[in-house]
N, C-alpha and C positions, 0 to 999 in steps of 0.2 A: 589546568594545573593550579592548585591553591597557591596564593601569593599573599603574604602579609605585607601591608604597607601602612606606614604611620605618618604619611605626609598630609593627610586631610584633617586631622584632629577631630574625626568623627562626622565630618560633613563631606562625604565623597562625591565630588563633582563628576568623576569618571563614571560612576554608577548612573547618575542622573542624565549624563550626556551620551551614554553608549546606545547607538541606534538599534543594535541587535539584541539588547537585553542580556548580553553574555556576562556581565559583571554583577556580582551581588555584594552587598555590604551586610555583614552579620556581626553584631556586637560580640566581642570576645567572651563576655560573660555568659552568652547564650549558646555557645557552641561546646558540645562535649566531645570526648574522644571518639565515641562510637560514630557520631555524625561525621567527624573529620575522616575517619578511617573508611567509612562507607563511600564517601564522595571521592576520596583519593583512589580507591579501588575502581570505582565506576569510570573515572577519567582515565586511569592507567590502562584499563582493559578495553576502553572504547565501547562499552555496552552496559546495559542495565545489569545489576547484580542484586541478589536478595539481601535485604537488611538483616 
């Protein structure tokens, strides 16, 4: 599930330390609406969807 967090000021230690690689940091300026909607749908349905 997408989560917005502003506790790291752009240097996310959680991403660096996640042993499973399950957390990503994407700069807000680099994410467009289509990208967000695609990944929300993928996560919500628990399977791959067509972009």
